[in-house]
TORMAR-38240 format. One record per residue (C-alpha): residue in one letter; x negated, y negated, z negated. Coordinates in steps of 0.001 Angstrom, whole numbers, plus 500000, padded with zeros to 6 digits. Example, Ala and Ser with C-alpha at 12.3 -4.5 7.8 and 13.67 -1.06 7.14 Angstrom:
REM residues 2
MILUM  type       u       v       w
MILUM     A  487700  504500  492200
MILUM     S  486330  501060  492860
***
This chain:
REM residues 259
MILUM  type       u       v       w
MILUM     X  107983  088178  935669
MILUM     X  107504  091736  936565
MILUM     X  104131  092623  935415
MILUM     X  101834  095476  936377
MILUM     X  102843  097495  933435
MILUM     X  106498  097576  934712
MILUM     X  105558  098456  938242
MILUM     X  103330  101364  936778
MILUM     X  106456  102562  934770
MILUM     X  109408  101746  936933
MILUM     X  108564  101300  940517
MILUM     X  109936  104505  942152
MILUM     X  108528  105033  945726
MILUM     X  111353  106999  947010
MILUM     X  113983  104486  946025
MILUM     X  111882  101829  947703
MILUM     X  111496  103852  950872
MILUM     X  115251  104733  951061
MILUM     X  116132  100986  950777
MILUM     X  113676  099453  953142
MILUM     X  112525  102068  955466
MILUM     X  115551  104158  956534
MILUM     X  114941  104045  960272
MILUM     X  117757  106099  961659
MILUM     X  118943  103842  964409
MILUM     X  121805  102226  962543
MILUM     X  121374  098413  962495
MILUM     X  120372  096694  959280
MILUM     X  118309  093725  958216
MILUM     X  115707  096088  956824
MILUM     X  115331  097877  960106
MILUM     X  115112  094555  962001
MILUM     X  112257  093334  959741
MILUM     X  110434  096595  960067
MILUM     X  110732  096286  963855
MILUM     X  109417  092774  963709
MILUM     X  106471  093686  961681
MILUM     X  105636  096733  964016
MILUM     X  105968  094512  967085
MILUM     X  103623  091893  965652
MILUM     X  101136  094447  964518
MILUM     X  101215  096009  967945
MILUM     X  100323  092624  969413
MILUM     X  097630  091934  966847
MILUM     X  095925  095197  967231
MILUM     X  096842  096165  970681
MILUM     X  094848  095965  973854
MILUM     X  092872  092712  973827
MILUM     X  093607  092129  970053
MILUM     X  091677  092573  966879
MILUM     X  089195  095384  966698
MILUM     X  086245  096402  964496
MILUM     X  084763  099130  962332
MILUM     X  086548  098780  959000
MILUM     X  090091  097601  957781
MILUM     X  091272  097349  954134
MILUM     X  095261  097512  953475
MILUM     X  095825  095682  950244
MILUM     X  099123  096692  948498
MILUM     X  100003  099499  950723
MILUM     X  102849  100572  948578
MILUM     X  104073  104056  949621
MILUM     X  104019  103140  953290
MILUM     X  101940  103998  956417
MILUM     X  103773  102055  959168
MILUM     X  101515  098921  958755
MILUM     X  098416  100691  959967
MILUM     X  099938  102662  962882
MILUM     X  098652  100026  965354
MILUM     X  095401  099302  963593
MILUM     X  094208  103018  963723
MILUM     X  093617  102601  967433
MILUM     X  091149  099690  966806
MILUM     X  089489  100521  963517
MILUM     X  087773  103810  962806
MILUM     X  087582  103474  958991
MILUM     X  090862  102371  957011
MILUM     X  091238  102075  953329
MILUM     X  094736  102075  951841
MILUM     X  095207  100644  948421
MILUM     X  098075  100179  945689
MILUM     X  098282  099221  941992
MILUM     X  100628  102030  941083
MILUM     X  099693  105618  940730
MILUM     X  102984  106902  942153
MILUM     X  102587  104882  945370
MILUM     X  098991  106116  945915
MILUM     X  100191  109815  945114
MILUM     X  103029  109303  947854
MILUM     X  100385  108089  950378
MILUM     X  098146  111134  949635
MILUM     X  101157  113494  950075
MILUM     X  101640  112050  953613
MILUM     X  098062  112072  954506
MILUM     X  097552  115668  953329
MILUM     X  100902  116912  954984
MILUM     X  102045  118240  951690
MILUM     X  105678  119584  951261
MILUM     X  108096  116933  950460
MILUM     X  106034  114088  951996
MILUM     X  108032  111286  953459
MILUM     X  109180  111678  957012
MILUM     X  107752  108752  959008
MILUM     X  108600  110250  962337
MILUM     X  111363  107787  963570
MILUM     X  108792  104930  962698
MILUM     X  105873  106485  964274
MILUM     X  107902  107086  967452
MILUM     X  108941  103450  967669
MILUM     X  105228  102339  967341
MILUM     X  104298  104849  970074
MILUM     X  107097  103330  972309
MILUM     X  105419  099908  971845
MILUM     X  102334  101411  973096
MILUM     X  103936  103032  976016
MILUM     X  103304  106523  974529
MILUM     X  106559  107586  973121
MILUM     X  105813  111393  973457
MILUM     X  102471  111119  971666
MILUM     X  103794  110487  968170
MILUM     X  102211  113669  966594
MILUM     X  098859  112723  968019
MILUM     X  099409  109192  966546
MILUM     X  099889  110714  963153
MILUM     X  096876  112888  963369
MILUM     X  094710  109793  964444
MILUM     X  095981  107753  961562
MILUM     X  095324  110579  959097
MILUM     X  091765  110861  960420
MILUM     X  091189  107133  960214
MILUM     X  092231  106668  956624
MILUM     X  089016  107462  954707
MILUM     X  090149  106581  951175
MILUM     X  093180  105479  948942
MILUM     X  092082  103248  946197
MILUM     X  093698  101415  943244
MILUM     X  093893  097612  943804
MILUM     X  094678  094450  941784
MILUM     X  094748  091201  943679
MILUM     X  094063  089300  940519
MILUM     X  090601  090684  940192
MILUM     X  087542  088941  941836
MILUM     X  087031  092198  943604
MILUM     X  090540  093576  944114
MILUM     X  089299  097103  944623
MILUM     X  087285  097319  941522
MILUM     X  085718  099472  940285
MILUM     X  085051  100578  943889
MILUM     X  082831  098347  945826
MILUM     X  083070  098443  949659
MILUM     X  080970  096692  952115
MILUM     X  082494  093340  953493
MILUM     X  085194  094381  956003
MILUM     X  086238  093272  959387
MILUM     X  089962  093045  958595
MILUM     X  092133  092690  955516
MILUM     X  095737  093557  956128
MILUM     X  098451  092719  953399
MILUM     X  102177  093156  954107
MILUM     X  105107  092161  951885
MILUM     X  102836  092657  948745
MILUM     X  101358  089349  947700
MILUM     X  104586  087529  946867
MILUM     X  105561  090467  944686
MILUM     X  102314  090664  942788
MILUM     X  102009  087001  941996
MILUM     X  103858  085080  939354
MILUM     X  103227  081501  940737
MILUM     X  101813  079626  943655
MILUM     X  098647  079148  941764
MILUM     X  098232  082845  941478
MILUM     X  098962  083453  945002
MILUM     X  096356  080936  946091
MILUM     X  093787  082707  943733
MILUM     X  094744  086178  945042
MILUM     X  094173  085132  948658
MILUM     X  090691  083815  947714
MILUM     X  090184  087230  946123
MILUM     X  091153  088980  949432
MILUM     X  088972  086637  951451
MILUM     X  085975  087775  949362
MILUM     X  086466  091280  950787
MILUM     X  085876  089978  954370
MILUM     X  082851  089466  956622
MILUM     X  082402  085955  957804
MILUM     X  084642  085499  960805
MILUM     X  086639  088681  959641
MILUM     X  090468  088419  959836
MILUM     X  093370  088357  957420
MILUM     X  096684  089768  958746
MILUM     X  099643  089200  956404
MILUM     X  103386  089048  956305
MILUM     X  105061  087087  953379
MILUM     X  108814  087083  952489
MILUM     X  109756  083463  951999
MILUM     X  111835  081951  949183
MILUM     X  112401  085407  947525
MILUM     X  112614  085349  943835
MILUM     X  113418  088915  943237
MILUM     X  114169  092332  945232
MILUM     X  115753  095594  944322
MILUM     X  114297  099151  944133
MILUM     X  117179  101526  943231
MILUM     X  119007  099786  940392
MILUM     X  115991  097981  939125
MILUM     X  115130  094382  939908
MILUM     X  111441  093189  940417
MILUM     X  110702  089455  940485
MILUM     X  108564  087582  943173
MILUM     X  107103  084238  943565
MILUM     X  109427  082097  945878
MILUM     X  107055  080595  948589
MILUM     X  107711  078062  951406
MILUM     X  106329  078489  954670
MILUM     X  104249  075371  954271
MILUM     X  102903  076599  950982
MILUM     X  101673  079952  952377
MILUM     X  100115  078139  955412
MILUM     X  098220  075753  953050
MILUM     X  097075  078514  950751
MILUM     X  095747  080527  953684
MILUM     X  093835  077529  954811
MILUM     X  092495  076596  951427
MILUM     X  091232  080092  951038
MILUM     X  088830  079523  953954
MILUM     X  090694  080593  956889
MILUM     X  091612  079263  960356
MILUM     X  095207  080357  961263
MILUM     X  095170  081899  964733
MILUM     X  098806  082808  964851
MILUM     X  101949  082141  962692
MILUM     X  105361  083631  963514
MILUM     X  108515  083172  961331
MILUM     X  111422  085707  961507
MILUM     X  114623  084159  959934
MILUM     X  116042  087588  959282
MILUM     X  116456  088114  955474
MILUM     X  116709  091389  953590
MILUM     X  120105  092544  952387
MILUM     X  119088  093312  948896
MILUM     X  117105  090313  947835
MILUM     X  118356  087004  946494
MILUM     X  120505  085039  948932
MILUM     X  117988  082125  949159
MILUM     X  115440  084061  951172
MILUM     X  114510  082370  954578
MILUM     X  113093  085392  956410
MILUM     X  109440  086503  956840
MILUM     X  106385  084825  958004
MILUM     X  103594  086759  959897
MILUM     X  100097  085204  959960
MILUM     X  096776  086027  961605
MILUM     X  093846  084104  960246
MILUM     X  090148  084129  960666
MILUM     X  087765  083630  957824
MILUM     X  085429  080534  958600
MILUM     X  081785  081316  958892
MILUM     X  079525  080332  956206
MILUM     X  078226  076839  956731
***
């Protein structure tokens, strides 16, 4: 299994972004899944949706698309990732440094969903203002953000990360419990998981994943102390993963109050 050391040494953010986040208008499975996630996030965090003070995004990778909707509803956002290179890529965009990845087409699409297609630059600035910190994370730790300690949060977001970080169903179940520990009672978990995927490509390098069934993900979320409020499955599969993948699953779940 691809462990943390391999990710630290060999996961190249620009190869990953070029493969999965080229959003130039040409049709591709990767673009369709990105649209699906943006649409789900818009419905989740848009008017009448989830809101609060704080949100923690676990396993951000080098991407910011996943918090474009949430920055309208949460004033304090934490991004996090295991690898130094991914965190450096996030900081580049947040600080508007030369050579930062251009998220403009994705930001414009997110603004279109909100009915504000002309206000993409304001959206970028709003997100930069809402992201207060970029931290190292490891979902296998009891406190995934250690050594940092944050107050219990209103929402934990984790997209397309947990299946890559975990080597088995048991490890995935334990990691979900670790994420639950970051939440206030009645806080929300929002997650997208790629189903039945055993590996994916970043450039010429293959990274392994735990192959999860929808029912296994659902049960793991319930057993981690959540009630599932929404579950959507998109049958679209990535073009650069193993052929057995059965699409992605988007879940919104509420942490049960303490008895």
